[in-house]
MARTORLO-15013 format. One line per 5 residues: number of its first residue (from 1); their letters; for each residue x, y, z of C-alpha. Coordinates in steps of 0.25 Angstrom, whole numbers, plus 5000, padded with zeros to 4 digits. Layout:
NUM) a) X Y Z; ...
! end
This chain:
1) mtdld) 5000 4942 5096; 4989 4933 5102; 4977 4927 5097; 4969 4937 5105; 4977 4949 5098
6) vasap) 4972 4944 5085; 4958 4941 5089; 4957 4956 5094; 4964 4962 5082; 4951 4967 5075
11) gmvge) 4948 4976 5087; 4962 4980 5090; 4965 4983 5075; 4952 4990 5072; 4954 4999 5085
16) avagg) 4969 5002 5081; 4965 5006 5067; 4953 5015 5072; 4962 5021 5082; 4973 5025 5072
21) rlpgr) 4983 5016 5079; 4984 5006 5067; 4982 5010 5052; 4970 5005 5045; 4975 5000 5032
26) vwlys) 4980 4986 5029; 4989 4984 5017; 4989 4972 5008; 5001 4969 4999; 4994 4963 4988
31) nyhcn) 5007 4960 4980; 5022 4964 4979; 5024 4963 4963; 5023 4975 4955; 5024 4980 4940
36) iacry) 5034 4991 4944; 5046 4992 4953; 5047 5005 4961; 5060 5009 4966; 5054 5011 4980
41) cltes) 5045 4999 4981; 5043 4994 4995; 5041 4979 4990; 5051 4979 4978; 5039 4976 4969
46) gpgvp) 5041 4974 4954; 5038 4965 4943; 5041 4950 4947; 5043 4952 4962; 5036 4942 4971
51) srelt) 5021 4946 4972; 5019 4942 4986; 5004 4944 4984; 4992 4944 4994; 4981 4937 4988
56) paaml) 4968 4945 4986; 4961 4935 4995; 4971 4938 5006; 4970 4953 5004; 4955 4952 5005
61) etaaq) 4956 4944 5018; 4966 4954 5024; 4957 4965 5020; 4945 4959 5027; 4953 4956 5040
66) arelg) 4958 4970 5040; 4944 4976 5040; 4940 4966 5051; 4952 4971 5059; 4948 4986 5058
71) ftelg) 4958 4990 5047; 4952 5001 5037; 4960 5001 5024; 4968 4992 5015; 4980 4995 5007
76) vtgge) 4984 4986 4995; 4999 4987 4990; 5009 4979 4983; 5017 4978 4973; 5008 4983 4963
81) tflmp) 4994 4979 4968; 4987 4979 4954; 4996 4967 4949; 4987 4959 4957; 4976 4955 4947
86) smpel) 4964 4956 4956; 4968 4969 4963; 4956 4978 4958; 4946 4968 4962; 4953 4965 4975
91) laqls) 4954 4980 4979; 4939 4981 4977; 4937 4969 4986; 4947 4974 4997; 4940 4988 4997
96) ailpv) 4927 4981 5001; 4934 4978 5014; 4942 4990 5016; 4947 5002 5008; 4959 5000 5000
101) vvltn) 4971 5007 4995; 4979 5000 4984; 4993 5004 4980; 4997 5003 4965; 5007 5008 4955
106) atlfs) 4995 5010 4945; 5003 5006 4933; 4994 4993 4930; 4981 5000 4927; 4978 4995 4913
111) rrlld) 4964 4998 4908; 4960 4984 4913; 4965 4986 4927; 4959 5000 4927; 4945 4994 4923
116) rirav) 4947 4983 4935; 4951 4994 4945; 4937 4999 4944; 4933 4989 4954; 4938 4998 4965
121) sglpv) 4931 5011 4959; 4924 5018 4971; 4929 5008 4981; 4938 5011 4993; 4951 5008 4985
126) alqis) 4962 5018 4982; 4973 5015 4973; 4986 5021 4978; 4995 5024 4966; 5010 5027 4966
131) ldrpd) 5014 5040 4960; 5027 5046 4965; 5030 5058 4955; 5023 5067 4946; 5032 5064 4935
136) adpnd) 5035 5051 4927; 5050 5049 4928; 5052 5051 4943; 5040 5043 4946; 5044 5032 4937
141) amrap) 5058 5031 4941; 5054 5026 4955; 5043 5017 4950; 5043 5012 4935; 5043 5018 4921
146) gnfdk) 5029 5022 4916; 5024 5022 4931; 5020 5037 4931; 5012 5037 4918; 5004 5024 4922
151) vvaai) 5001 5030 4936; 4996 5043 4931; 4987 5036 4920; 4982 5026 4930; 4977 5036 4941
156) palie) 4966 5043 4933; 4962 5030 4927; 4960 5024 4941; 4952 5037 4946; 4943 5037 4933
161) rgvtv) 4939 5023 4937; 4935 5027 4951; 4948 5022 4959; 4954 5030 4970; 4968 5033 4968
166) riatt) 4979 5038 4978; 4993 5042 4974; 5005 5038 4982; 5018 5045 4980; 5030 5038 4986
171) vesia) 5043 5046 4986; 5056 5049 4993; 5053 5064 4992; 5045 5073 4982; 5047 5088 4980
176) daeld) 5035 5097 4982; 5034 5101 4968; 5034 5087 4963; 5024 5083 4973; 5015 5094 4968
181) rlcal) 5016 5089 4954; 5013 5075 4959; 5000 5079 4966; 4996 5087 4954; 4997 5075 4946
186) hrglg) 4989 5066 4955; 4978 5076 4956; 4978 5077 4941; 4976 5062 4941; 4964 5063 4950
191) vpdse) 4971 5059 4964; 4969 5070 4975; 4980 5074 4985; 4972 5066 4996; 4976 5053 4988
196) hvirp) 4991 5056 4986; 5000 5050 4996; 5015 5053 4997; 5024 5043 5004; 5039 5040 5006
201) ivrrg) 5047 5029 5000; 5050 5019 5011; 5063 5012 5010; 5059 4998 5009; 5059 4988 4997
206) ravth) 5065 4994 4984; 5066 5007 4991; 5078 5002 4999; 5085 4997 4986; 5084 5012 4981
211) algvh) 5087 5019 4994; 5073 5026 4993; 5064 5030 5004; 5063 5031 5019; 5067 5020 5029
216) aelpd) 5054 5015 5037; 5052 5005 5048; 5040 5000 5055; 5038 5013 5063; 5039 5021 5051
221) lpael) 5028 5014 5043; 5013 5015 5045; 5007 5002 5052; 4998 4997 5041; 4996 4982 5041
226) tvtaa) 5001 4976 5028; 4998 4962 5023; 5006 4955 5013; 5007 4941 5008; 5019 4939 5017
231) gafws) 5014 4945 5030; 5009 4958 5037; 5017 4970 5038; 5017 4983 5046; 5016 4992 5034
236) pfgpt) 5014 4992 5019; 5029 4996 5019; 5032 4984 5027; 5032 4972 5017; 5042 4977 5008
241) vrggv) 5052 4970 5000; 5067 4971 4998; 5076 4963 4990; 5064 4954 4987; 5062 4951 5002
246) ldtdl) 5050 4955 5010; 5053 4964 5021; 5048 4959 5035; 5052 4970 5044; 5038 4975 5045
251) lltrt) 5031 4962 5045; 5021 4960 5055; 5018 4945 5053; 5017 4935 5042; 5002 4933 5046
256) trpls) 4993 4941 5039; 4980 4934 5041; 4972 4936 5049; 4976 4951 5048; 4973 4952 5063
261) vpati) 4987 4946 5065; 4996 4957 5059; 4986 4967 5063; 4988 4964 5077; 5003 4963 5076
266) mlalm) 5003 4977 5069; 4994 4983 5080; 5003 4978 5091; 5015 4984 5084; 5007 4997 5083
271) darpp) 5003 4997 5097; 5018 4995 5101; 5023 5007 5094; 5027 5019 5103; 5019 5032 5103
276) ggdst) 5022 5040 5091; 5027 5028 5083; 5018 5030 5071; 5023 5028 5057; 5032 5039 5052
281) lnir) 5030 5038 5037; 5017 5043 5032; 5015 5032 5021; 5001 5029 5015
! end
C-alpha cells in the first residue's frame, strides 16, 4: 500500500460504500470482559478476562474518521458493552457522528443505568439485545442463570425510555413452533418483527470448545471493517479469542489510525475477490 493509496482513501472508500461494494458499517470492540460467559461466545468473554478496551477517545476519533472516509454506520460490541462506565454518554456522542447499533446482553440495566440510558432517547442509537429462546431454561443454559428474566424485564423498560431495541437470536437451529413463540414474545415486549434478526452460531471462540456452530473463514463472513485495541480485522467475527489468545487469521493490520490504512487494505482485498465471492453467511 502506497502513501498515494492512503491519501485517496476517502474517495475510494466512499465510492465503494455508495456503490455497494463495501459495507458501510464500521465495528468498534469497546471491550472484551463480560458479566456472563455464554457457551458460544466468540471472544471467550466472562468475568475476569482481559478487558482489551478501546478508550472512549479512540472510539470517537475512529468514528469521525469513518464518517470522513464515507462509512455510514457504527457498530459497538464487546464483551458486555455496558461494563464500560461511560457507555450511555459515549453512545450519544457517537450517534452525533454516525448512527449506532450497540450489542448488549441487557442484564445490567439497574434503575440507575436505565435513567442514564435516557441520554440516547430519540437519537439514532439501537440496542441489539440477545434473546435466543422463548423459555427461560433453554435460553439460560446457553447464556447464564437468570438471563432470560433480566432480558424480558429490560426490553420494555428501555422502550418506555425512548430507546430503540432490536432482538438478536443466535442459535444452531430453532423449530418453527419455537420461533413463532419467540416472535410472539418479542412483539409482546414491544419489538416488531423488523427489529428481530436470527443468526447462526459461528464456530470461533468458546463455540469451538463446545463444538457448536458453523465453520467460517474470510470468504464466508461479511466484510465489515472492525477496530479493536489490538488492530483492525475483516469482520466483527474476526477478532475472536480461543484459549485466551486473540485470533489473528482475519487481521488486516495492527495499524488502526488513521482509519484510512485498514480501510484501504480491506478495499484492496474486496476488489481482489472473484465474481460471486460475496459472503455466504447472512449475519447482522
